[in-house]
N, C-alpha and C positions, 0 to 999 in steps of 0.2 A: 666326716660322715659318721664316727663312733662316739658313744656317750658313756659316762660312768667314771670310775676311778682307775688310776694306774698303780700297779704294785711297785712303789718306790719308797719304802719307809725311811731309807737313809736320806733321800732328798727332802721328804717332808720334815724330818727332824732338824734339817738345816734351814727351814723356813722358806723354801722356794714354793710360791703359790701353785696350786693345781693348774690355773690358767696358763702360767708360764711353762710348766711341764708339758702341757698340751701343745704349746707352740714350738718347743724344742725340735721335734721331728721336722717341722716345716723349715726351720733354719738349717737343719742338717741336710735336708734334701737340696736346698738352694746352694749351700756351701759345697756339697759333694759335686754338683754340676759345675761350679766354678773351679774346683780342684781338678776335675777331669779335663778342663780347658787350660790348665796350668796358670790360672789367675792367682797371683801371689797375695794381693790385698783387696779389700772391698770396703766401701764406705757404708755407714749405717743406712743411708738413704737407698743405695743400690741394693743392699741385701734385703732391706725391708720390702722394696718393690718386688724383688724376686720371690720373696716368701709370702707376699700378699698381706703384709701387716703394716701398721703405722710405725714410722721410724722412731718416734719417741717411746713407743711401747717396746720396740726392739731393744733400745738402749737400756730401758728399765729392766727388761728380762735379763740382759747380759750382765747387769750390775749384780744380780743375784749369784751369778757364776764367778764374780770377781774379775770379769773381763770388761775393760773400759775402752779398749782401742787406743790409737795414737792420733792426736790432733793433726790434721793435715795429711795423714797416711791412711787411717782406717783400721780395719781389723785384719790380722794375719789369718788367711783362709785355712791353712793346714793346721794351725794351732787350734782354731775354733772347731774344726772337724774333730780333732782329738778330744778337746775339752767337752764338747756336747756328747760325743759318743761315750765317753767315760761317765758323764753324768747320767745318761740314759741306761747305762749298764751294757753297752754294746761292745765293749772291749773284751767281753768274755763270751763263752759259748752257752746258748740257751737251748736245751733240748725241748722240742715241742711235740705234743701228741695231737693228732687230728682224729676226732671221733665222728663217724658218719661219712663214709666214702662213696657218696653219690656224685652227681655232676659237680657240685660246688666243692665238696671235699677233695675230689680228684684234681680239680683245677688248682686248688690251693697247694696240694702236694706237688704239682708240677711247676709251681711258680718259682722261678730261679732267683728272685730277689731276696729271699729269706737269708740264704747263706752269707751274702755280702753284707748283711745288716746285723749279723750276730745271732741269727736263729737257725737251728738245725732241726729239720723234720726227722725226729727220731723214731716215731711209730705212727702207723695208720691202723685204726680200729673200727670195726663195723659189726653190727648185730646179725648180718646175713651169713649163715654158714657157708653158702656158696661162694662168698667173697674170700674166705680164708685161704691164704697162700697165694692169692692173685697179686702179681706185682703191679704197683702203681708208682710211677716215677722211680722205678728201680727198688721200691720198698715193698716187701710182702705184707698184705693186709692181714691183721690178726683179729681174732674174735673177741667180742666184749666179755666173754666168760673169763678171759685172762687179763682183764684190764688192770687189776691191782698189781699183778706180777709185772706187767709191761711197764707201768708207771715207775715201779720200784727199780726194775732192772736198768731202765734208761735214765734214771734220775730226773724225771720230768717234773717241772714246777709250773709249766704253762700248758693249759689244755685249750684246744680249739673245738668248739661244738658246731657241727654242721648237720645235725640230725633233724628230722621232722619235729615240729613244736611239741607234739605229745610225748616224745621221748627225751626231750632236752633236760628237764628237771631231774629225772632219774639218772641220766648220764652225769649231770653236774654233781649230784650227791655222791655218786661213786668216785668221780675224780677227786672231790674234796676229801672223801674218806681215805683215798689212796695217797693223799699228801699234796695234791695240786693246790696251789695258793693263788693262782691267777688264771682267769678264764676269758677267752675271747668268744663271744656268743653270736653266731650267725642265725640261730633259730629265731623265728618271729614270736618270741615269748619272753616274759620277764622271769629271770631266775632268782630264787631265794638262796642266799648263801650266808654262812655264819661270819661273825666278826673276824677280820684278818684275812679274808678271801676277797680279792678284787675282781670285778667283772666289768668288761667293756662290751657293749652291745653294738653290733653292726646290723642295721635293719634297712635293707635295700628298698623295701616298699615304702618306708617312711621317707627316705631321701627322694624317691620318685614323686611322692605326694607333695613334698615341699617344692620340687621343681614344677609340678603341675600348677601349684598355686601361683608361682611367679609367671609361668606362661600365661595363665588366665589373666593375671593383672596386666601383663604387657599387652595382651589382646584387647583388654578393656581400655588401656591408654591409647592404643591405635584407633579404636572406634571413637574415643573422645576427640582425638586430633582431627579425624575425618569430619566429625560433627562441627568442630570449630571452623573448619575450612569451607563448609557449605555456605552458600549465600544466605544472608538473613531473609526472613519472610516478612512482608508488611501486609496489613489488612487493607482491603479496598472499601470505599464508602458503601454503605448498605444500599441496595437497590440499583447500583450502577450497572449499566448494560454495556456489553461489548458487541461486536459485530455478530457474534454467534449466540447472543442471549446473555443470561446472567454470568458475570465473571466469578471466578473462584473467590472464596472469602479471603485467601492470602495468596500472595504472589511474590516472586523474587524481587528484592529491593533494587 
């Protein structure tokens, strides 16, 4: 659903393509599910199916990690979980600050999956003075006036923007000035950032529009199938009469 670049200079320097980096979380999610079911090994075909990718592409991706599996056995699930987690930087703690504590920001703050994946919501920030001190997911909301100090005190390098679009660029600029080098943007606008700052954009409306396109196409295919199933029509000779007068120009064959 996100577009843009991921902040992984170490991975880039080792020559792992961005497309491979983008698929690593898919593999990790599938592997984690297998690990939770105590599955010890998995074939490339099984894992590719679970991750929704082509098995040849999976094997190529894993070759960048130096992991080739064992013929006739497959891949060790626990080792791959560790290897991919380390590659994605998930074996360390990443403090995250969410700016814009409306419905979406509060929902993200309450999401329990961050901690298990190496991310800790360290700060919640909002421009509304009435929100200051209000606990959300057990974390008191702080005002944007203190953004620089909040980022510095919590060692935040990843910022999440869930503000209205008109405020997003200003918030982005302040996060970057405070030292944030990676931004996840939920605001429906394109952000401008300097070199060295990575942005990934999550635009729910775009994803819904893409789904609408596919729904429309499927509906068109259904209509086409119905048209093909209808009996063909044949023309009647001109001037031919039926018991009730002139017959229609075409009639079912």
